[in-house]
Structure formats: C-alpha cells, structure tokens
PDB file of N, CA, C, O and CB in Angstrom:
ATOM      1  N   MET A   1       2.795  10.479   8.279  1.00  0.00           N
ATOM      2  CA  MET A   1       2.887   9.736   9.524  1.00  0.00           C
ATOM      3  C   MET A   1       3.972   8.685   9.417  1.00  0.00           C
ATOM      4  O   MET A   1       4.202   8.111   8.352  1.00  0.00           O
ATOM      5  CB  MET A   1       1.543   9.089   9.875  1.00  0.00           C
ATOM      6  N   THR A   2       4.616   8.450  10.501  1.00  0.00           N
ATOM      7  CA  THR A   2       5.672   7.454  10.496  1.00  0.00           C
ATOM      8  C   THR A   2       5.148   6.134  11.030  1.00  0.00           C
ATOM      9  O   THR A   2       4.095   6.073  11.664  1.00  0.00           O
ATOM     10  CB  THR A   2       6.868   7.930  11.321  1.00  0.00           C
ATOM     11  N   THR A   3       5.899   5.086  10.764  1.00  0.00           N
ATOM     12  CA  THR A   3       5.481   3.764  11.227  1.00  0.00           C
ATOM     13  C   THR A   3       5.577   3.640  12.740  1.00  0.00           C
ATOM     14  O   THR A   3       5.048   2.682  13.305  1.00  0.00           O
ATOM     15  CB  THR A   3       6.323   2.686  10.568  1.00  0.00           C
ATOM     16  N   ASN A   4       6.238   4.582  13.416  1.00  0.00           N
ATOM     17  CA  ASN A   4       6.363   4.538  14.868  1.00  0.00           C
ATOM     18  C   ASN A   4       5.083   4.978  15.566  1.00  0.00           C
ATOM     19  O   ASN A   4       4.884   4.665  16.740  1.00  0.00           O
ATOM     20  CB  ASN A   4       7.516   5.409  15.316  1.00  0.00           C
ATOM     21  N   GLN A   5       4.210   5.702  14.860  1.00  0.00           N
ATOM     22  CA  GLN A   5       2.993   6.190  15.476  1.00  0.00           C
ATOM     23  C   GLN A   5       2.001   5.057  15.657  1.00  0.00           C
ATOM     24  O   GLN A   5       2.058   4.036  14.971  1.00  0.00           O
ATOM     25  CB  GLN A   5       2.381   7.308  14.643  1.00  0.00           C
ATOM     26  N   SER A   6       1.100   5.260  16.587  1.00  0.00           N
ATOM     27  CA  SER A   6       0.084   4.245  16.882  1.00  0.00           C
ATOM     28  C   SER A   6      -0.749   3.943  15.654  1.00  0.00           C
ATOM     29  O   SER A   6      -1.178   4.860  14.953  1.00  0.00           O
ATOM     30  CB  SER A   6      -0.820   4.701  18.027  1.00  0.00           C
ATOM     31  N   GLN A   7      -0.987   2.652  15.383  1.00  0.00           N
ATOM     32  CA  GLN A   7      -1.791   2.227  14.242  1.00  0.00           C
ATOM     33  C   GLN A   7      -3.207   2.782  14.320  1.00  0.00           C
ATOM     34  O   GLN A   7      -3.849   2.957  13.284  1.00  0.00           O
ATOM     35  CB  GLN A   7      -1.833   0.708  14.161  1.00  0.00           C
ATOM     36  N   SER A   8      -3.710   3.064  15.514  1.00  0.00           N
ATOM     37  CA  SER A   8      -5.078   3.544  15.655  1.00  0.00           C
ATOM     38  C   SER A   8      -5.262   4.938  15.062  1.00  0.00           C
ATOM     39  O   SER A   8      -6.391   5.324  14.758  1.00  0.00           O
ATOM     40  CB  SER A   8      -5.475   3.552  17.116  1.00  0.00           C
ATOM     41  N   HIS A   9      -4.185   5.704  14.890  1.00  0.00           N
ATOM     42  CA  HIS A   9      -4.274   7.050  14.343  1.00  0.00           C
ATOM     43  C   HIS A   9      -4.119   7.063  12.829  1.00  0.00           C
ATOM     44  O   HIS A   9      -4.288   8.111  12.207  1.00  0.00           O
ATOM     45  CB  HIS A   9      -3.224   7.935  14.974  1.00  0.00           C
ATOM     46  N   LEU A  10      -3.803   5.927  12.226  1.00  0.00           N
ATOM     47  CA  LEU A  10      -3.577   5.868  10.792  1.00  0.00           C
ATOM     48  C   LEU A  10      -4.841   5.421  10.081  1.00  0.00           C
ATOM     49  O   LEU A  10      -5.551   4.534  10.556  1.00  0.00           O
ATOM     50  CB  LEU A  10      -2.416   4.926  10.464  1.00  0.00           C
ATOM     51  N   LYS A  11      -5.123   6.049   8.923  1.00  0.00           N
ATOM     52  CA  LYS A  11      -6.305   5.606   8.185  1.00  0.00           C
ATOM     53  C   LYS A  11      -6.018   4.259   7.534  1.00  0.00           C
ATOM     54  O   LYS A  11      -4.883   3.973   7.153  1.00  0.00           O
ATOM     55  CB  LYS A  11      -6.720   6.655   7.115  1.00  0.00           C
ATOM     56  N   ARG A  12      -7.049   3.440   7.411  1.00  0.00           N
ATOM     57  CA  ARG A  12      -6.868   2.080   6.914  1.00  0.00           C
ATOM     58  C   ARG A  12      -6.745   2.025   5.402  1.00  0.00           C
ATOM     59  O   ARG A  12      -5.869   1.330   4.888  1.00  0.00           O
ATOM     60  CB  ARG A  12      -8.014   1.214   7.358  1.00  0.00           C
ATOM     61  N   TRP A  13      -7.600   2.738   4.672  1.00  0.00           N
ATOM     62  CA  TRP A  13      -7.609   2.663   3.215  1.00  0.00           C
ATOM     63  C   TRP A  13      -6.767   3.782   2.632  1.00  0.00           C
ATOM     64  O   TRP A  13      -7.017   4.960   2.889  1.00  0.00           O
ATOM     65  CB  TRP A  13      -9.045   2.734   2.672  1.00  0.00           C
ATOM     66  N   LEU A  14      -5.764   3.407   1.844  1.00  0.00           N
ATOM     67  CA  LEU A  14      -4.791   4.352   1.316  1.00  0.00           C
ATOM     68  C   LEU A  14      -4.977   4.567  -0.181  1.00  0.00           C
ATOM     69  O   LEU A  14      -5.333   3.647  -0.917  1.00  0.00           O
ATOM     70  CB  LEU A  14      -3.379   3.868   1.600  1.00  0.00           C
ATOM     71  N   THR A  15      -4.730   5.794  -0.613  1.00  0.00           N
ATOM     72  CA  THR A  15      -4.742   6.121  -2.035  1.00  0.00           C
ATOM     73  C   THR A  15      -3.355   5.835  -2.614  1.00  0.00           C
ATOM     74  O   THR A  15      -2.415   5.516  -1.886  1.00  0.00           O
ATOM     75  CB  THR A  15      -5.150   7.614  -2.268  1.00  0.00           C
ATOM     76  N   ILE A  16      -3.251   5.954  -3.924  1.00  0.00           N
ATOM     77  CA  ILE A  16      -1.957   5.804  -4.597  1.00  0.00           C
ATOM     78  C   ILE A  16      -0.955   6.799  -4.022  1.00  0.00           C
ATOM     79  O   ILE A  16       0.203   6.458  -3.781  1.00  0.00           O
ATOM     80  CB  ILE A  16      -2.104   6.008  -6.129  1.00  0.00           C
ATOM     81  N   GLU A  17      -1.409   8.027  -3.804  1.00  0.00           N
ATOM     82  CA  GLU A  17      -0.523   9.072  -3.262  1.00  0.00           C
ATOM     83  C   GLU A  17      -0.092   8.758  -1.836  1.00  0.00           C
ATOM     84  O   GLU A  17       1.056   9.008  -1.467  1.00  0.00           O
ATOM     85  CB  GLU A  17      -1.220  10.436  -3.300  1.00  0.00           C
ATOM     86  N   ASP A  18      -1.000   8.213  -1.030  1.00  0.00           N
ATOM     87  CA  ASP A  18      -0.655   7.828   0.345  1.00  0.00           C
ATOM     88  C   ASP A  18       0.455   6.778   0.348  1.00  0.00           C
ATOM     89  O   ASP A  18       1.414   6.877   1.114  1.00  0.00           O
ATOM     90  CB  ASP A  18      -1.901   7.288   1.087  1.00  0.00           C
ATOM     91  N   VAL A  19       0.316   5.770  -0.517  1.00  0.00           N
ATOM     92  CA  VAL A  19       1.309   4.691  -0.578  1.00  0.00           C
ATOM     93  C   VAL A  19       2.646   5.240  -1.058  1.00  0.00           C
ATOM     94  O   VAL A  19       3.698   4.826  -0.571  1.00  0.00           O
ATOM     95  CB  VAL A  19       0.828   3.551  -1.511  1.00  0.00           C
ATOM     96  N   GLU A  20       2.612   6.155  -1.998  1.00  0.00           N
ATOM     97  CA  GLU A  20       3.858   6.764  -2.477  1.00  0.00           C
ATOM     98  C   GLU A  20       4.543   7.520  -1.345  1.00  0.00           C
ATOM     99  O   GLU A  20       5.754   7.404  -1.156  1.00  0.00           O
ATOM    100  CB  GLU A  20       3.582   7.716  -3.666  1.00  0.00           C
ATOM    101  N   ARG A  21       3.768   8.290  -0.598  1.00  0.00           N
ATOM    102  CA  ARG A  21       4.323   9.108   0.485  1.00  0.00           C
ATOM    103  C   ARG A  21       4.773   8.253   1.673  1.00  0.00           C
ATOM    104  O   ARG A  21       5.861   8.464   2.209  1.00  0.00           O
ATOM    105  CB  ARG A  21       3.289  10.136   0.949  1.00  0.00           C
ATOM    106  N   GLU A  22       3.944   7.292   2.085  1.00  0.00           N
ATOM    107  CA  GLU A  22       4.227   6.548   3.310  1.00  0.00           C
ATOM    108  C   GLU A  22       5.133   5.338   3.116  1.00  0.00           C
ATOM    109  O   GLU A  22       5.893   4.980   4.016  1.00  0.00           O
ATOM    110  CB  GLU A  22       2.951   6.101   3.916  1.00  0.00           C
ATOM    111  N   TYR A  23       5.056   4.704   1.938  1.00  0.00           N
ATOM    112  CA  TYR A  23       5.820   3.474   1.715  1.00  0.00           C
ATOM    113  C   TYR A  23       6.939   3.641   0.693  1.00  0.00           C
ATOM    114  O   TYR A  23       7.826   2.792   0.601  1.00  0.00           O
ATOM    115  CB  TYR A  23       4.895   2.375   1.263  1.00  0.00           C
ATOM    116  N   GLY A  24       6.905   4.735  -0.079  1.00  0.00           N
ATOM    117  CA  GLY A  24       7.978   5.001  -1.024  1.00  0.00           C
ATOM    118  C   GLY A  24       7.845   4.322  -2.371  1.00  0.00           C
ATOM    119  O   GLY A  24       8.797   4.328  -3.151  1.00  0.00           O
ATOM    120  N   PHE A  25       6.682   3.730  -2.675  1.00  0.00           N
ATOM    121  CA  PHE A  25       6.460   3.117  -3.984  1.00  0.00           C
ATOM    122  C   PHE A  25       5.902   4.181  -4.923  1.00  0.00           C
ATOM    123  O   PHE A  25       4.817   4.710  -4.682  1.00  0.00           O
ATOM    124  CB  PHE A  25       5.488   1.890  -3.882  1.00  0.00           C
ATOM    125  N   SER A  26       6.627   4.498  -5.984  1.00  0.00           N
ATOM    126  CA  SER A  26       6.155   5.517  -6.924  1.00  0.00           C
ATOM    127  C   SER A  26       4.872   5.061  -7.603  1.00  0.00           C
ATOM    128  O   SER A  26       4.535   3.877  -7.591  1.00  0.00           O
ATOM    129  CB  SER A  26       7.232   5.826  -7.978  1.00  0.00           C
ATOM    130  N   ASN A  27       4.167   6.008  -8.189  1.00  0.00           N
ATOM    131  CA  ASN A  27       2.933   5.714  -8.914  1.00  0.00           C
ATOM    132  C   ASN A  27       3.203   4.681 -10.005  1.00  0.00           C
ATOM    133  O   ASN A  27       2.429   3.736 -10.159  1.00  0.00           O
ATOM    134  CB  ASN A  27       2.336   7.004  -9.524  1.00  0.00           C
ATOM    135  N   ASN A  28       4.279   4.842 -10.760  1.00  0.00           N
ATOM    136  CA  ASN A  28       4.608   3.902 -11.838  1.00  0.00           C
ATOM    137  C   ASN A  28       4.917   2.504 -11.302  1.00  0.00           C
ATOM    138  O   ASN A  28       4.513   1.509 -11.904  1.00  0.00           O
ATOM    139  CB  ASN A  28       5.801   4.421 -12.642  1.00  0.00           C
ATOM    140  N   THR A  29       5.619   2.421 -10.191  1.00  0.00           N
ATOM    141  CA  THR A  29       5.925   1.125  -9.584  1.00  0.00           C
ATOM    142  C   THR A  29       4.643   0.444  -9.125  1.00  0.00           C
ATOM    143  O   THR A  29       4.458  -0.754  -9.344  1.00  0.00           O
ATOM    144  CB  THR A  29       6.898   1.293  -8.397  1.00  0.00           C
ATOM    145  N   GLN A  30       3.758   1.207  -8.488  1.00  0.00           N
ATOM    146  CA  GLN A  30       2.479   0.645  -8.045  1.00  0.00           C
ATOM    147  C   GLN A  30       1.681   0.129  -9.241  1.00  0.00           C
ATOM    148  O   GLN A  30       1.109  -0.960  -9.192  1.00  0.00           O
ATOM    149  CB  GLN A  30       1.659   1.702  -7.271  1.00  0.00           C
ATOM    150  N   LYS A  31       1.648   0.918 -10.310  1.00  0.00           N
ATOM    151  CA  LYS A  31       0.895   0.533 -11.501  1.00  0.00           C
ATOM    152  C   LYS A  31       1.424  -0.776 -12.075  1.00  0.00           C
ATOM    153  O   LYS A  31       0.646  -1.660 -12.433  1.00  0.00           O
ATOM    154  CB  LYS A  31       0.962   1.642 -12.561  1.00  0.00           C
ATOM    155  N   ARG A  32       2.746  -0.901 -12.162  1.00  0.00           N
ATOM    156  CA  ARG A  32       3.363  -2.126 -12.678  1.00  0.00           C
ATOM    157  C   ARG A  32       3.054  -3.309 -11.770  1.00  0.00           C
ATOM    158  O   ARG A  32       2.722  -4.394 -12.248  1.00  0.00           O
ATOM    159  CB  ARG A  32       4.884  -1.948 -12.818  1.00  0.00           C
ATOM    160  N   MET A  33       3.163  -3.102 -10.470  1.00  0.00           N
ATOM    161  CA  MET A  33       2.918  -4.181  -9.513  1.00  0.00           C
ATOM    162  C   MET A  33       1.446  -4.604  -9.513  1.00  0.00           C
ATOM    163  O   MET A  33       1.143  -5.785  -9.338  1.00  0.00           O
ATOM    164  CB  MET A  33       3.337  -3.744  -8.104  1.00  0.00           C
ATOM    165  N   ARG A  34       0.536  -3.654  -9.708  1.00  0.00           N
ATOM    166  CA  ARG A  34      -0.888  -4.018  -9.805  1.00  0.00           C
ATOM    167  C   ARG A  34      -1.139  -4.825 -11.065  1.00  0.00           C
ATOM    168  O   ARG A  34      -1.846  -5.832 -11.035  1.00  0.00           O
ATOM    169  CB  ARG A  34      -1.783  -2.756  -9.797  1.00  0.00           C
ATOM    170  N   ARG A  35      -0.558  -4.383 -12.175  1.00  0.00           N
ATOM    171  CA  ARG A  35      -0.753  -5.081 -13.461  1.00  0.00           C
ATOM    172  C   ARG A  35      -0.258  -6.519 -13.370  1.00  0.00           C
ATOM    173  O   ARG A  35      -0.872  -7.427 -13.930  1.00  0.00           O
ATOM    174  CB  ARG A  35      -0.018  -4.340 -14.605  1.00  0.00           C
ATOM    175  N   LEU A  36       0.856  -6.727 -12.663  1.00  0.00           N
ATOM    176  CA  LEU A  36       1.447  -8.059 -12.512  1.00  0.00           C
ATOM    177  C   LEU A  36       0.871  -8.819 -11.314  1.00  0.00           C
ATOM    178  O   LEU A  36       1.301  -9.929 -11.002  1.00  0.00           O
ATOM    179  CB  LEU A  36       2.957  -7.941 -12.365  1.00  0.00           C
ATOM    180  N   LYS A  37      -0.109  -8.199 -10.651  1.00  0.00           N
ATOM    181  CA  LYS A  37      -0.750  -8.795  -9.469  1.00  0.00           C
ATOM    182  C   LYS A  37       0.263  -9.168  -8.389  1.00  0.00           C
ATOM    183  O   LYS A  37       0.188 -10.238  -7.784  1.00  0.00           O
ATOM    184  CB  LYS A  37      -1.543 -10.033  -9.872  1.00  0.00           C
ATOM    185  N   GLN A  38       1.217  -8.253  -8.161  1.00  0.00           N
ATOM    186  CA  GLN A  38       2.248  -8.475  -7.160  1.00  0.00           C
ATOM    187  C   GLN A  38       1.951  -7.774  -5.838  1.00  0.00           C
ATOM    188  O   GLN A  38       2.622  -8.033  -4.839  1.00  0.00           O
ATOM    189  CB  GLN A  38       3.575  -8.012  -7.690  1.00  0.00           C
ATOM    190  N   ILE A  39       0.962  -6.898  -5.820  1.00  0.00           N
ATOM    191  CA  ILE A  39       0.666  -6.113  -4.628  1.00  0.00           C
ATOM    192  C   ILE A  39      -0.848  -6.175  -4.373  1.00  0.00           C
ATOM    193  O   ILE A  39      -1.634  -6.105  -5.318  1.00  0.00           O
ATOM    194  CB  ILE A  39       1.157  -4.625  -4.792  1.00  0.00           C
ATOM    195  N   PRO A  40      -1.257  -6.305  -3.116  1.00  0.00           N
ATOM    196  CA  PRO A  40      -2.696  -6.366  -2.844  1.00  0.00           C
ATOM    197  C   PRO A  40      -3.347  -4.985  -2.963  1.00  0.00           C
ATOM    198  O   PRO A  40      -2.841  -4.004  -2.419  1.00  0.00           O
ATOM    199  CB  PRO A  40      -2.946  -6.945  -1.444  1.00  0.00           C
ATOM    200  N   PHE A  41      -4.472  -4.921  -3.678  1.00  0.00           N
ATOM    201  CA  PHE A  41      -5.193  -3.658  -3.834  1.00  0.00           C
ATOM    202  C   PHE A  41      -6.659  -3.942  -4.121  1.00  0.00           C
ATOM    203  O   PHE A  41      -7.037  -5.061  -4.469  1.00  0.00           O
ATOM    204  CB  PHE A  41      -4.572  -2.802  -4.967  1.00  0.00           C
ATOM    205  N   SER A  42      -7.466  -2.921  -3.968  1.00  0.00           N
ATOM    206  CA  SER A  42      -8.880  -2.988  -4.321  1.00  0.00           C
ATOM    207  C   SER A  42      -9.160  -1.883  -5.314  1.00  0.00           C
ATOM    208  O   SER A  42      -8.503  -0.842  -5.306  1.00  0.00           O
ATOM    209  CB  SER A  42      -9.799  -2.863  -3.061  1.00  0.00           C
ATOM    210  N   LYS A  43     -10.140  -2.115  -6.167  1.00  0.00           N
ATOM    211  CA  LYS A  43     -10.489  -1.107  -7.162  1.00  0.00           C
ATOM    212  C   LYS A  43     -12.000  -1.014  -7.255  1.00  0.00           C
ATOM    213  O   LYS A  43     -12.683  -2.020  -7.448  1.00  0.00           O
ATOM    214  CB  LYS A  43      -9.870  -1.441  -8.545  1.00  0.00           C
ATOM    215  N   ILE A  44     -12.516   0.191  -7.118  1.00  0.00           N
ATOM    216  CA  ILE A  44     -13.936   0.463  -7.284  1.00  0.00           C
ATOM    217  C   ILE A  44     -14.030   1.499  -8.395  1.00  0.00           C
ATOM    218  O   ILE A  44     -13.619   2.647  -8.229  1.00  0.00           O
ATOM    219  CB  ILE A  44     -14.617   0.967  -5.935  1.00  0.00           C
ATOM    220  N   GLY A  45     -14.576   1.077  -9.525  1.00  0.00           N
ATOM    221  CA  GLY A  45     -14.571   1.959 -10.690  1.00  0.00           C
ATOM    222  C   GLY A  45     -13.133   2.197 -11.105  1.00  0.00           C
ATOM    223  O   GLY A  45     -12.397   1.253 -11.392  1.00  0.00           O
ATOM    224  N   LYS A  46     -12.733   3.458 -11.137  1.00  0.00           N
ATOM    225  CA  LYS A  46     -11.357   3.803 -11.505  1.00  0.00           C
ATOM    226  C   LYS A  46     -10.491   4.116 -10.290  1.00  0.00           C
ATOM    227  O   LYS A  46      -9.310   4.430 -10.432  1.00  0.00           O
ATOM    228  CB  LYS A  46     -11.355   4.991 -12.447  1.00  0.00           C
ATOM    229  N   LYS A  47     -11.075   4.030  -9.098  1.00  0.00           N
ATOM    230  CA  LYS A  47     -10.334   4.380  -7.880  1.00  0.00           C
ATOM    231  C   LYS A  47      -9.634   3.163  -7.298  1.00  0.00           C
ATOM    232  O   LYS A  47     -10.260   2.138  -7.027  1.00  0.00           O
ATOM    233  CB  LYS A  47     -11.275   4.991  -6.834  1.00  0.00           C
ATOM    234  N   VAL A  48      -8.325   3.291  -7.110  1.00  0.00           N
ATOM    235  CA  VAL A  48      -7.506   2.235  -6.512  1.00  0.00           C
ATOM    236  C   VAL A  48      -7.310   2.570  -5.037  1.00  0.00           C
ATOM    237  O   VAL A  48      -6.995   3.707  -4.687  1.00  0.00           O
ATOM    238  CB  VAL A  48      -6.122   2.089  -7.251  1.00  0.00           C
ATOM    239  N   ARG A  49      -7.497   1.583  -4.188  1.00  0.00           N
ATOM    240  CA  ARG A  49      -7.257   1.751  -2.760  1.00  0.00           C
ATOM    241  C   ARG A  49      -6.466   0.556  -2.250  1.00  0.00           C
ATOM    242  O   ARG A  49      -6.617  -0.570  -2.726  1.00  0.00           O
ATOM    243  CB  ARG A  49      -8.594   1.904  -1.981  1.00  0.00           C
ATOM    244  N   TYR A  50      -5.619   0.836  -1.269  1.00  0.00           N
ATOM    245  CA  TYR A  50      -4.815  -0.191  -0.624  1.00  0.00           C
ATOM    246  C   TYR A  50      -5.249  -0.293   0.832  1.00  0.00           C
ATOM    247  O   TYR A  50      -5.408   0.718   1.515  1.00  0.00           O
ATOM    248  CB  TYR A  50      -3.291   0.126  -0.738  1.00  0.00           C
ATOM    249  N   ASP A  51      -5.437  -1.503   1.292  1.00  0.00           N
ATOM    250  CA  ASP A  51      -5.744  -1.755   2.693  1.00  0.00           C
ATOM    251  C   ASP A  51      -4.412  -1.785   3.438  1.00  0.00           C
ATOM    252  O   ASP A  51      -3.568  -2.642   3.180  1.00  0.00           O
ATOM    253  CB  ASP A  51      -6.553  -3.103   2.884  1.00  0.00           C
ATOM    254  N   ARG A  52      -4.234  -0.851   4.355  1.00  0.00           N
ATOM    255  CA  ARG A  52      -2.963  -0.755   5.085  1.00  0.00           C
ATOM    256  C   ARG A  52      -2.604  -2.076   5.760  1.00  0.00           C
ATOM    257  O   ARG A  52      -1.437  -2.468   5.769  1.00  0.00           O
ATOM    258  CB  ARG A  52      -3.036   0.360   6.134  1.00  0.00           C
ATOM    259  N   LEU A  53      -3.598  -2.767   6.326  1.00  0.00           N
ATOM    260  CA  LEU A  53      -3.325  -4.033   7.017  1.00  0.00           C
ATOM    261  C   LEU A  53      -2.800  -5.085   6.042  1.00  0.00           C
ATOM    262  O   LEU A  53      -1.838  -5.791   6.343  1.00  0.00           O
ATOM    263  CB  LEU A  53      -4.598  -4.550   7.718  1.00  0.00           C
ATOM    264  N   GLU A  54      -3.434  -5.187   4.870  1.00  0.00           N
ATOM    265  CA  GLU A  54      -2.977  -6.146   3.856  1.00  0.00           C
ATOM    266  C   GLU A  54      -1.604  -5.762   3.320  1.00  0.00           C
ATOM    267  O   GLU A  54      -0.757  -6.627   3.098  1.00  0.00           O
ATOM    268  CB  GLU A  54      -3.987  -6.231   2.699  1.00  0.00           C
ATOM    269  N   LEU A  55      -1.381  -4.472   3.113  1.00  0.00           N
ATOM    270  CA  LEU A  55      -0.100  -4.004   2.590  1.00  0.00           C
ATOM    271  C   LEU A  55       1.031  -4.303   3.577  1.00  0.00           C
ATOM    272  O   LEU A  55       2.100  -4.768   3.182  1.00  0.00           O
ATOM    273  CB  LEU A  55      -0.161  -2.495   2.292  1.00  0.00           C
ATOM    274  N   ASP A  56       0.789  -4.036   4.856  1.00  0.00           N
ATOM    275  CA  ASP A  56       1.803  -4.325   5.878  1.00  0.00           C
ATOM    276  C   ASP A  56       2.090  -5.827   5.963  1.00  0.00           C
ATOM    277  O   ASP A  56       3.245  -6.236   6.080  1.00  0.00           O
ATOM    278  CB  ASP A  56       1.343  -3.799   7.252  1.00  0.00           C
ATOM    279  N   LYS A  57       1.036  -6.643   5.903  1.00  0.00           N
ATOM    280  CA  LYS A  57       1.226  -8.101   5.935  1.00  0.00           C
ATOM    281  C   LYS A  57       1.999  -8.557   4.702  1.00  0.00           C
ATOM    282  O   LYS A  57       2.903  -9.385   4.809  1.00  0.00           O
ATOM    283  CB  LYS A  57      -0.139  -8.834   6.014  1.00  0.00           C
ATOM    284  N   TRP A  58       1.649  -8.023   3.532  1.00  0.00           N
ATOM    285  CA  TRP A  58       2.325  -8.368   2.288  1.00  0.00           C
ATOM    286  C   TRP A  58       3.813  -8.011   2.375  1.00  0.00           C
ATOM    287  O   TRP A  58       4.666  -8.797   1.963  1.00  0.00           O
ATOM    288  CB  TRP A  58       1.663  -7.643   1.094  1.00  0.00           C
ATOM    289  N   LEU A  59       4.119  -6.838   2.907  1.00  0.00           N
ATOM    290  CA  LEU A  59       5.527  -6.438   3.056  1.00  0.00           C
ATOM    291  C   LEU A  59       6.265  -7.382   4.003  1.00  0.00           C
ATOM    292  O   LEU A  59       7.395  -7.786   3.728  1.00  0.00           O
ATOM    293  CB  LEU A  59       5.625  -4.989   3.575  1.00  0.00           C
ATOM    294  N   GLU A  60       5.629  -7.728   5.106  1.00  0.00           N
ATOM    295  CA  GLU A  60       6.242  -8.643   6.072  1.00  0.00           C
ATOM    296  C   GLU A  60       6.471 -10.019   5.457  1.00  0.00           C
ATOM    297  O   GLU A  60       7.533 -10.615   5.640  1.00  0.00           O
ATOM    298  CB  GLU A  60       5.363  -8.767   7.324  1.00  0.00           C
ATOM    299  N   ASP A  61       5.476 -10.524   4.729  1.00  0.00           N
ATOM    300  CA  ASP A  61       5.576 -11.850   4.112  1.00  0.00           C
ATOM    301  C   ASP A  61       6.617 -11.902   2.996  1.00  0.00           C
ATOM    302  O   ASP A  61       7.135 -12.974   2.683  1.00  0.00           O
ATOM    303  CB  ASP A  61       4.226 -12.266   3.562  1.00  0.00           C
ATOM    304  N   ASN A  62       6.926 -10.761   2.398  1.00  0.00           N
ATOM    305  CA  ASN A  62       7.832 -10.724   1.264  1.00  0.00           C
ATOM    306  C   ASN A  62       9.182 -10.093   1.576  1.00  0.00           C
ATOM    307  O   ASN A  62       9.913  -9.700   0.667  1.00  0.00           O
ATOM    308  CB  ASN A  62       7.193  -9.987   0.148  1.00  0.00           C
ATOM    309  N   ARG A  63       9.502  -9.999   2.827  1.00  0.00           N
ATOM    310  CA  ARG A  63      10.796  -9.392   3.182  1.00  0.00           C
ATOM    311  C   ARG A  63      11.937 -10.360   2.915  1.00  0.00           C
ATOM    312  O   ARG A  63      11.780 -11.575   3.032  1.00  0.00           O
ATOM    313  CB  ARG A  63      10.809  -8.962   4.661  1.00  0.00           C
ATOM    314  N   ALA A  64      13.070  -9.809   2.560  1.00  0.00           N
ATOM    315  CA  ALA A  64      14.263 -10.616   2.332  1.00  0.00           C
ATOM    316  C   ALA A  64      14.919 -10.942   3.662  1.00  0.00           C
ATOM    317  O   ALA A  64      15.004 -10.087   4.544  1.00  0.00           O
ATOM    318  CB  ALA A  64      15.254  -9.885   1.401  1.00  0.00           C
ATOM    319  N   VAL A  65      15.373 -12.149   3.806  1.00  0.00           N
ATOM    320  CA  VAL A  65      16.025 -12.564   5.055  1.00  0.00           C
ATOM    321  C   VAL A  65      17.492 -12.781   4.848  1.00  0.00           C
ATOM    322  O   VAL A  65      18.203 -13.133   5.789  1.00  0.00           O
ATOM    323  CB  VAL A  65      15.395 -13.829   5.605  1.00  0.00           C
TER     324      VAL A  65
END
C-alpha cells in the first residue's frame, strides 16, 4: 500500500516485514535502531510490532529541514 491511500484501509500494527516493505527500513537497520532505542516499537515475547501511528509521528518529528 502506498502512503496516498486512505489511512483507514491500512493496518495499524506492523511486522518487521511490513516496515521493510512500506517504509524501506531493512531488517538489520530496524534491529540496530531498536537496540539503540531510536525507533518506537513494542515487543510481546519474541514478536516485534510497530504502531503505524507512532512510526509516522516519529518520522515526522525526525525529518531533516
């Protein structure tokens, strides 16, 4: 899905693969950013999930001007 589509059609909780596909962050980059606490994520057991709303806000807050 592209960012042009309505937010209501997008699932809120994303897997590592979803973030790689939709945002372009490789698995290794995500792993490094999680370890350094640079990216917002949730973890239940061994499963990592990203909240799309938090991820979008984080990207907006950290954009270069």
